[in-house]
FITOR-296048 format. One record per residue (C-alpha): residue number from 1; x negated, y negated, z negated; residue in three letters. Coordinates in Angstrom, 2 decimals. Example, Ala and Ser with C-alpha at 12.3 -4.5 7.8 and 13.67 -1.06 7.14 Angstrom:
NODE|1|-12.30|4.50|-7.80|ALA
NODE|2|-13.67|1.06|-7.14|SER
***
This chain:
NODE|1|-79.06|-149.40|-33.43|MET
NODE|2|-77.61|-153.22|-34.93|ASP
NODE|3|-78.31|-151.97|-38.78|GLN
NODE|4|-82.19|-151.13|-37.89|ILE
NODE|5|-82.95|-154.30|-35.35|GLU
NODE|6|-81.95|-156.23|-38.36|VAL
NODE|7|-83.83|-154.21|-40.92|THR
NODE|8|-86.60|-154.67|-38.75|HIS
NODE|9|-85.88|-158.12|-38.60|ASP
NODE|10|-85.86|-158.78|-42.18|LEU
NODE|11|-89.07|-156.46|-42.38|PHE
NODE|12|-90.87|-159.03|-39.59|GLN
NODE|13|-89.68|-162.10|-41.49|GLN
NODE|14|-91.04|-160.69|-45.08|THR
NODE|15|-94.42|-159.55|-43.41|LEU
NODE|16|-94.77|-162.88|-41.82|SER
NODE|17|-94.01|-164.93|-45.55|GLN
NODE|18|-96.07|-162.90|-47.15|GLN
NODE|19|-99.20|-162.94|-44.56|MET
NODE|20|-99.04|-167.02|-44.42|ALA
NODE|21|-98.78|-166.64|-48.62|GLU
NODE|22|-100.56|-163.52|-49.38|PRO
NODE|23|-101.01|-164.67|-53.21|GLN
NODE|24|-97.25|-165.00|-53.87|GLN
NODE|25|-97.23|-160.94|-53.53|GLN
NODE|26|-96.08|-158.53|-56.54|ALA
NODE|27|-99.77|-157.35|-58.18|LEU
NODE|28|-100.96|-161.46|-57.66|PHE
NODE|29|-98.10|-162.20|-60.13|LYS
NODE|30|-99.45|-159.35|-62.41|LYS
NODE|31|-102.69|-161.22|-62.69|ILE
NODE|32|-101.57|-164.75|-63.08|ASP
NODE|33|-99.41|-162.86|-66.07|GLU
NODE|34|-102.34|-161.50|-67.43|TRP
NODE|35|-103.59|-164.88|-67.03|GLU
NODE|36|-101.48|-166.69|-68.76|ASN
NODE|37|-101.37|-164.13|-71.82|GLU
NODE|38|-104.58|-163.99|-72.09|SER
NODE|39|-105.10|-168.24|-72.40|ILE
NODE|40|-102.67|-168.17|-75.19|THR
NODE|41|-103.94|-165.20|-77.04|LYS
NODE|42|-107.03|-167.19|-76.95|ILE
NODE|43|-105.72|-170.31|-78.69|LYS
NODE|44|-103.78|-169.13|-80.44|THR
NODE|45|-107.60|-167.37|-82.35|MET
NODE|46|-109.20|-170.92|-81.85|ALA
NODE|47|-106.45|-172.41|-83.77|GLU
NODE|48|-106.69|-169.57|-86.38|GLU
NODE|49|-109.95|-169.33|-86.60|SER
NODE|50|-110.50|-173.53|-87.13|ARG
NODE|51|-107.82|-173.54|-89.05|SER
NODE|52|-109.79|-170.63|-91.61|ILE
NODE|53|-113.29|-173.19|-90.79|LEU
NODE|54|-111.30|-176.37|-92.37|LEU
NODE|55|-109.91|-174.94|-94.98|GLN
NODE|56|-113.47|-173.31|-96.14|HIS
NODE|57|-115.22|-176.27|-95.31|THR
NODE|58|-112.95|-179.32|-97.30|SER
NODE|59|-113.92|-176.84|-99.70|GLY
NODE|60|-117.36|-176.94|-99.67|HIS
NODE|61|-117.62|-180.42|-98.92|LEU
NODE|62|-115.83|-181.37|-102.05|THR
NODE|63|-117.70|-179.35|-104.13|GLU
NODE|64|-121.06|-180.85|-102.75|VAL
NODE|65|-119.33|-183.83|-103.37|LYS
NODE|66|-119.53|-183.35|-106.87|LEU
NODE|67|-123.14|-181.91|-107.40|LYS
NODE|68|-123.85|-185.38|-105.57|ILE
NODE|69|-121.94|-187.27|-107.92|GLU
NODE|70|-123.39|-185.42|-110.74|ARG
NODE|71|-126.80|-186.31|-109.63|LEU
NODE|72|-126.01|-189.58|-109.38|THR
NODE|73|-125.18|-190.22|-112.96|ASN
NODE|74|-128.30|-188.43|-113.78|GLU
NODE|75|-130.22|-190.67|-111.60|LEU
NODE|76|-128.27|-194.03|-113.24|ARG
NODE|77|-128.86|-192.81|-116.80|GLN
NODE|78|-132.39|-191.93|-116.38|GLY
NODE|79|-133.08|-195.32|-114.34|LYS
NODE|80|-131.23|-197.56|-117.37|GLN
NODE|81|-132.76|-196.31|-119.84|SER
NODE|82|-136.13|-195.76|-118.67|ASN
NODE|83|-136.66|-192.68|-119.64|ASP
NODE|84|-137.95|-190.28|-117.48|PHE
NODE|85|-140.56|-187.85|-116.72|THR
NODE|86|-142.59|-187.40|-113.45|GLU
NODE|87|-141.35|-183.41|-114.22|ILE
NODE|88|-137.56|-184.99|-113.73|ASP
NODE|89|-138.55|-186.80|-110.76|LEU
NODE|90|-139.59|-183.64|-108.79|ARG
NODE|91|-136.48|-182.01|-110.69|GLU
NODE|92|-134.37|-184.97|-109.05|TRP
NODE|93|-136.11|-184.88|-105.51|GLU
NODE|94|-135.00|-181.46|-105.47|ASP
NODE|95|-131.74|-180.95|-106.30|LYS
NODE|96|-131.15|-184.06|-103.45|LEU
NODE|97|-133.52|-181.57|-101.17|LYS
NODE|98|-131.16|-178.64|-101.77|LYS
NODE|99|-128.37|-180.82|-101.33|LEU
NODE|100|-128.75|-182.23|-98.26|GLN
NODE|101|-129.80|-178.49|-97.15|GLU
NODE|102|-126.48|-177.39|-98.42|GLU
NODE|103|-124.65|-180.15|-96.70|LEU
NODE|104|-126.28|-179.53|-93.21|THR
NODE|105|-126.34|-175.44|-93.68|HIS
NODE|106|-123.31|-174.45|-95.47|PRO
NODE|107|-124.50|-170.92|-97.10|ASN
NODE|108|-122.59|-168.22|-95.38|GLY
NODE|109|-120.68|-170.13|-92.92|PHE
NODE|110|-121.22|-168.94|-89.52|SER
NODE|111|-119.10|-168.52|-86.41|VAL
NODE|112|-119.89|-165.09|-84.72|ARG
NODE|113|-117.81|-162.96|-82.20|LEU
NODE|114|-116.45|-159.77|-82.16|ASP
NODE|115|-117.26|-157.34|-80.44|SER
NODE|116|-113.29|-155.84|-80.05|GLU
NODE|117|-112.02|-157.65|-77.36|MET
NODE|118|-108.98|-159.60|-77.83|LEU
NODE|119|-108.40|-159.96|-74.01|VAL
NODE|120|-108.41|-157.09|-72.11|ALA
NODE|121|-110.72|-156.72|-68.94|LYS
NODE|122|-108.23|-157.26|-65.88|VAL
NODE|123|-109.23|-154.83|-63.26|ARG
NODE|124|-108.34|-154.56|-59.50|VAL
NODE|125|-108.42|-151.32|-58.24|ASP
NODE|126|-107.91|-150.53|-54.10|VAL
NODE|127|-108.53|-147.49|-51.86|PRO
NODE|128|-111.56|-146.48|-51.06|ASP
NODE|129|-112.61|-147.15|-47.81|SER
NODE|130|-115.61|-145.59|-47.61|SER
NODE|131|-115.97|-143.28|-44.72|GLU
NODE|132|-116.29|-139.49|-45.41|THR
NODE|133|-115.04|-136.30|-43.29|PHE
NODE|134|-111.92|-135.05|-43.97|GLU
NODE|135|-110.75|-132.22|-41.12|ARG
NODE|136|-112.65|-129.99|-39.07|THR
NODE|137|-111.53|-127.05|-36.49|PHE
NODE|138|-113.97|-125.04|-36.96|GLY
NODE|139|-115.92|-123.06|-39.58|ASN
NODE|140|-117.96|-125.79|-41.52|THR
NODE|141|-118.99|-126.89|-44.87|THR
NODE|142|-118.39|-130.21|-47.01|PHE
NODE|143|-120.96|-131.52|-49.16|GLU
NODE|144|-121.58|-134.48|-51.38|GLU
NODE|145|-118.01|-135.82|-51.57|GLY
NODE|146|-117.86|-134.82|-47.92|SER
NODE|147|-120.52|-137.11|-46.62|LYS
NODE|148|-122.40|-133.97|-45.74|ILE
NODE|149|-120.58|-131.50|-42.83|VAL
NODE|150|-122.66|-128.18|-42.07|ILE
NODE|151|-121.59|-125.87|-39.38|LYS
NODE|152|-121.79|-122.66|-39.74|ASP
NODE|153|-124.21|-119.73|-38.76|SER
NODE|154|-122.57|-119.31|-35.13|THR
NODE|155|-123.08|-121.32|-31.93|SER
NODE|156|-119.93|-122.63|-30.93|SER
NODE|157|-117.90|-126.10|-30.39|HIS
NODE|158|-116.77|-127.49|-33.77|THR
NODE|159|-114.35|-130.52|-34.15|GLU
NODE|160|-114.82|-132.99|-37.50|VAL
NODE|161|-113.20|-135.93|-37.84|ARG
NODE|162|-113.47|-138.68|-40.38|GLY
NODE|163|-110.86|-139.78|-42.95|LYS
NODE|164|-110.04|-143.39|-41.98|ASN
NODE|165|-107.83|-144.74|-39.71|GLU
NODE|166|-108.49|-148.19|-37.74|TYR
NODE|167|-106.73|-150.04|-36.11|THR
NODE|168|-107.95|-153.77|-36.79|THR
NODE|169|-111.17|-155.42|-36.93|GLY
NODE|170|-114.73|-154.07|-36.70|GLN
NODE|171|-116.78|-151.30|-38.66|ARG
NODE|172|-120.28|-149.69|-38.20|THR
NODE|173|-121.10|-146.30|-39.71|LEU
NODE|174|-124.32|-144.66|-39.87|ARG
NODE|175|-125.21|-141.35|-39.77|PHE
NODE|176|-128.56|-138.83|-40.42|LYS
NODE|177|-128.96|-135.98|-38.43|VAL
NODE|178|-130.25|-133.75|-41.14|GLU
NODE|179|-130.71|-130.39|-39.20|GLN
NODE|180|-130.32|-129.77|-35.33|LEU
NODE|181|-132.53|-127.64|-33.93|GLY
NODE|182|-134.44|-127.81|-30.77|GLY
NODE|183|-131.68|-126.94|-28.60|ASN
NODE|184|-128.48|-128.33|-30.58|GLY
NODE|185|-125.92|-130.18|-29.30|TRP
NODE|186|-123.86|-132.83|-31.00|ILE
NODE|187|-121.17|-135.43|-30.05|ALA
NODE|188|-120.65|-139.19|-31.54|PHE
NODE|189|-117.28|-141.12|-30.51|GLY
NODE|190|-113.37|-141.70|-31.74|ILE
NODE|191|-110.10|-140.00|-31.13|MET
NODE|192|-107.03|-141.33|-31.51|SER
NODE|193|-105.46|-140.35|-35.07|GLN
NODE|194|-102.65|-138.39|-32.89|THR
NODE|195|-104.67|-136.20|-31.41|THR
NODE|196|-104.78|-132.39|-32.34|ALA
NODE|197|-107.72|-131.14|-33.24|LEU
NODE|198|-109.28|-128.83|-31.09|GLN
NODE|199|-112.74|-126.38|-30.31|GLN
NODE|200|-114.02|-129.00|-27.15|ASP
NODE|201|-112.38|-131.83|-28.41|SER
NODE|202|-114.93|-134.43|-26.60|TYR
NODE|203|-112.61|-133.01|-23.56|ARG
NODE|204|-109.72|-134.31|-25.30|SER
NODE|205|-107.75|-137.16|-23.25|GLN
NODE|206|-108.18|-139.37|-26.17|THR
NODE|207|-111.41|-138.69|-26.81|SER
NODE|208|-114.23|-141.27|-26.18|TYR
NODE|209|-118.23|-140.82|-26.88|GLY
NODE|210|-121.45|-140.20|-26.01|TRP
NODE|211|-123.14|-135.94|-26.33|SER
NODE|212|-127.07|-136.12|-27.04|ASN
NODE|213|-127.47|-134.23|-23.45|ARG
NODE|214|-127.06|-137.47|-21.22|GLU
NODE|215|-123.35|-137.03|-21.49|GLN
NODE|216|-120.66|-139.83|-22.02|VAL
NODE|217|-116.83|-138.68|-22.33|TYR
NODE|218|-114.10|-140.77|-21.50|THR
NODE|219|-110.61|-139.71|-21.95|ALA
NODE|220|-110.79|-136.63|-20.28|GLY
NODE|221|-113.30|-136.80|-18.12|SER
NODE|222|-117.13|-137.07|-18.42|HIS
NODE|223|-120.62|-138.32|-16.42|ALA
NODE|224|-124.16|-137.24|-16.75|SER
NODE|225|-127.42|-139.42|-17.42|GLY
NODE|226|-125.36|-141.85|-19.26|GLN
NODE|227|-125.72|-140.56|-23.08|GLY
NODE|228|-127.73|-140.89|-26.06|SER
NODE|229|-130.79|-138.71|-27.09|GLU
NODE|230|-130.79|-137.85|-30.30|VAL
NODE|231|-132.90|-135.40|-32.57|ILE
NODE|232|-133.31|-133.80|-35.61|GLU
NODE|233|-133.81|-136.39|-38.23|ASN
NODE|234|-132.26|-139.03|-36.03|ASP
NODE|235|-130.40|-142.02|-37.90|THR
NODE|236|-127.72|-143.67|-35.32|VAL
NODE|237|-125.07|-145.98|-35.75|SER
NODE|238|-121.09|-146.10|-34.75|LEU
NODE|239|-119.46|-149.32|-33.99|LEU
NODE|240|-116.15|-149.18|-33.96|ILE
NODE|241|-115.16|-152.64|-32.30|ASP
NODE|242|-111.46|-152.39|-32.51|CYS
NODE|243|-110.67|-155.97|-32.19|GLU
NODE|244|-112.64|-155.89|-28.82|HIS
NODE|245|-111.50|-152.47|-27.92|GLN
NODE|246|-114.76|-151.35|-27.28|LEU
NODE|247|-117.39|-148.86|-29.33|ILE
NODE|248|-121.19|-148.85|-29.22|GLN
NODE|249|-123.82|-146.41|-30.14|LEU
NODE|250|-127.44|-146.90|-31.51|THR
NODE|251|-130.41|-145.00|-31.74|ASN
NODE|252|-132.71|-146.42|-34.78|GLU
NODE|253|-135.49|-144.47|-33.31|ARG
NODE|254|-135.26|-145.50|-30.17|THR
NODE|255|-133.68|-149.03|-30.11|ASN
NODE|256|-131.41|-147.73|-27.59|ARG
NODE|257|-127.69|-148.93|-27.44|THR
NODE|258|-124.87|-147.99|-25.73|ILE
NODE|259|-121.15|-149.01|-25.02|LYS
NODE|260|-118.06|-148.36|-23.71|GLN
NODE|261|-114.63|-149.74|-23.24|ALA
NODE|262|-111.56|-147.94|-24.87|VAL
NODE|263|-108.21|-147.92|-23.13|ASP
NODE|264|-105.60|-148.21|-25.74|ILE
NODE|265|-103.25|-146.69|-23.13|SER
NODE|266|-105.13|-143.22|-23.41|LYS
NODE|267|-106.65|-143.37|-26.59|CYS
NODE|268|-103.67|-145.64|-29.01|PRO
NODE|269|-104.56|-147.05|-32.27|PHE
NODE|270|-105.40|-145.62|-34.89|PRO
NODE|271|-108.96|-144.36|-33.59|TRP
NODE|272|-110.83|-141.98|-35.88|GLN
NODE|273|-114.25|-141.10|-36.16|LEU
NODE|274|-114.93|-137.98|-34.16|HIS
NODE|275|-117.76|-135.75|-34.08|ILE
NODE|276|-118.28|-132.36|-32.67|ASN
NODE|277|-121.02|-129.99|-33.29|LEU
NODE|278|-122.40|-126.92|-31.47|HIS
NODE|279|-125.45|-125.46|-32.99|GLN
NODE|280|-125.82|-123.52|-35.74|ALA
NODE|281|-125.89|-124.49|-38.83|LEU
NODE|282|-126.06|-128.47|-37.76|THR
NODE|283|-126.29|-130.66|-40.80|ARG
NODE|284|-124.99|-134.97|-40.43|VAL
NODE|285|-125.11|-136.87|-43.10|ARG
NODE|286|-122.94|-140.66|-42.99|ILE
NODE|287|-125.16|-142.88|-44.69|ILE
NODE|288|-122.76|-145.87|-44.44|SER
***
């Protein structure tokens, strides 16, 4: 027991340190290393490029200097001898213009960016936090990456759970009831992750939510006249608020919102999305 307590205290200390300085974690240090290595590579390549350009620029300037010296001698000799024609003047003028252009815009000199990356792009991969359907008690089919659940051709209660676990903050999930039928029954809500899957899951001791038959379910008990009217093609949103320990359901068609507090002694964290289907071929899509 003493050893467990020591390990527990060390873990708490490590957690507190990382929460106080999250950028000291190993993954942040890996990004820092990439940054420093990338800067070094860029500086090295920049120095090499400057050296090459300086070498060739110096040679080019020397060549231009020799050409202008030759032109200077031609002009001096022509002026001293006073033996030149209009053709000579135009030729000297053309040479001077070409030298000016050559000095300003060296032929064949350019700086371009190579399409091949010098520095590898850093990427941060994080787990996909989007909600999907994951588990079921009963016969259902998941489609489109488990964003859609479809009940089988029988009419009986079927539980469906989401993938994610909720313990902190707030999360709003939106659903489209794509197929329900005139007598279809459906319930939306949450359940404690530790609760076993079951057919009549809405009656579970950790179940909180509502059905479309004006029923509210609270830790195994239910009352009528307090649910949400949901019909085929409706879009509903479920707010899971761990911070304030409540859930809220909004029907976007009717603009009606209902909420209920969650007793975490009866529905302990982590919570999971929980829906229950009854009508054959009921089809529900997670929009976001």
